[in-house]
C-alpha positions in Angstrom: 99.9 89.7 96.5 101.2 87.9 99.5 103.7 90.3 100.4 103.8 91.6 104.1 103.4 95.5 103.7 101.5 95.9 106.9 104.5 97.5 108.8 104.5 100.2 106.0 102.4 103.2 105.4 100.3 103.2 102.2 101.2 106.0 100.1 98.8 106.0 97.2 98.3 104.2 94.0 98.3 104.7 90.1 99.0 103.1 87.0 100.6 103.5 83.7 100.7 102.2 80.1 104.2 101.8 78.8 104.9 100.9 75.2 108.0 99.8 73.6 109.5 103.1 74.0 109.6 102.7 77.5 108.7 104.8 80.4 109.2 105.5 84.3 106.9 105.0 87.5 104.2 107.6 87.8 104.2 109.0 91.4 101.0 109.8 93.1 100.4 113.6 93.5 102.3 115.1 96.4 104.7 111.7 97.0 108.3 112.1 96.8 110.2 109.5 95.7 112.4 109.5 98.9 109.6 108.6 101.0 108.8 105.2 99.0 110.5 102.3 100.4 108.4 99.8 98.3 106.5 99.7 95.1 104.1 96.9 94.8 103.6 96.5 90.9 101.3 94.5 88.9 101.9 93.8 85.1 99.3 93.4 82.5 98.7 93.5 78.7 102.5 92.5 77.9 105.6 91.4 79.4 108.1 94.3 80.5 111.8 94.4 81.0 113.1 96.8 83.8 116.5 98.3 85.1 117.6 100.6 87.5 121.1 101.1 87.0 120.7 104.0 84.9 121.1 102.2 81.8 117.4 101.9 79.7 116.3 98.7 79.0 115.3 97.3 75.5 112.2 95.9 74.5 113.9 92.2 73.6 112.1 89.0 74.5 115.1 87.3 74.1 116.4 85.3 77.4 120.0 85.8 76.3 119.8 89.6 75.4 121.6 90.8 79.1 121.3 94.3 77.8 117.5 94.0 77.8 117.2 94.2 81.4 115.2 91.9 84.0 111.7 90.3 82.4 108.5 90.2 84.3 105.8 88.6 82.5 102.3 89.8 82.1 100.0 88.9 84.8 102.3 88.6 87.5 102.9 90.9 90.6 106.6 92.3 91.3 108.0 94.0 94.3 110.4 96.7 93.9 112.7 97.8 96.6 115.4 100.5 95.2 115.4 104.0 94.3 112.3 104.2 92.4 113.2 107.3 90.5 115.8 105.3 88.7 113.5 102.6 87.8 113.0 102.5 83.8 110.6 100.0 81.9 109.7 99.0 78.6 107.2 96.6 77.0 108.7 93.8 75.4 105.9 94.0 72.6 102.6 96.2 72.2 101.9 98.0 75.5 102.1 96.7 79.3 99.5 98.2 81.7 101.2 98.7 85.1 99.4 99.2 88.5 101.5 100.6 91.2 100.9 100.5 95.1 103.5 102.8 97.1 104.5 102.0 100.5 106.8 104.2 102.9 
């Protein structure tokens, strides 16, 4: 990952397995969502779709399925800056293994 997170304070790391039923970000013990500025995310296993607008993403892998959310391919890193408590994620198929690094 080549992002400049040096100006932020590390708040912890974690991980989750998320399937086609979907899930949310698992915060480190003692860290509240309002302290988080950036989440660095590594996606493994399966591609995911994500949304943070209050609507759950769907597991569709179709590039024309607008309701599916925003896709991230397996093997990619992704930087999320937003309201982490609103972030919803679903695997497009199988199980996605997500690793999180939180910065405040």
